[in-house]
C-alpha positions, 0 to 999 in steps of 0.5 A: 110732557108725557108722551103716549106712543113708543118710537116703535108704536109712532113708526108703524103709524108712518108705515103707508105708501107715500101717496097717502102721508102726503094726501092725509098730511093735507088734510090734517094741516088744512083742519087742525092747523087752520093756517095757510099751507103757502105760508108755511111753506115761504116760512120754511123757505126762508129759513134755508140758509144756502150761502158759501159753506153753508149746511142745512138739515131737513128733520123728519123729511118724510116722503119729501113733498114738503122740503121739495116746495120749499126748494123751490125756486129759490134755494136750488143752491142749498145743500146738506142732510134730510132724515127719517126714521120711516124706510118707506117715507124716506124712500120717497125722499131719496127719489125727488133729492138723492140723485141731486149730488147736493142732499145726503138722505139718511135713515135716523132718529132726531133723538139720536142724530148720526151728525157732528155738534155745531153742524149746521146754519139752518135747520127745518122741523116741520110739521113734526116735532108734537109728533116725537115720542121723546120731544125734550130728548128731540130738542136736544138733539138739534140743540147739538147739531145746530151752529153756535154762531149764526145757526137757526132752528124754525119748528112748527108745533102744533097747540092745543086747539082753541076758537074755531073749529076746535072740536074738528081739530081735536077729533082729528087729534084724538083718533091720530093718536089713536093711530100713531101719526101725532103724540100730543099738541105741546102748549107754546110756553112748555115748548120754549120752556123745553128748548131754552132748557136744551140751549135755546132761545127764541128770536121770534115766533109766529102763533097764528090758527093752531099752530106756533112757530118758533126762530131760535138759536143756541144760548150763549154760555 
């Protein structure tokens, strides 16, 4: 995939107040993803491991609002890490999760994660993968930090728009690229190939509207 933004350009695209990020994200989800927000929240909620010794990772957590919806009410025992590379966004997540004692909130880039190999029994990459300037490198890093035996990575990605509302979704994506908010939608076949190259295999997939959700585990060597 040819990237259209650099890391610094994309960082500028997210240098906005947290409430602007949340409102903007809601309308983008409704008009571009064309899927149920509550259903998507439920899918990510169910992927949060919370047993004894489990450790969860929230990728590009942003303001933390989506992650907070996923934590209520069934995953209050979960613990782990969350990160973002935009300090202004991360301040929102720090305010929501930093005082709980269960979460380490860190400034980091998905292309170079500060975590040890095999650290996490579950990873949620929600509403973010199609925004990464170097998606193949991000896939490699996410695969690296996923637990080899039982870790599950869940990622949802915007695919090229089709069907009802295609022109509206395409126009919003064009605006998003121009403002360094989104990189490019990714075809499902390309997405699967990218993660396969990174060492993951798909155990479940769901396609609805203009988004595809993939559940993946580390491939056997």
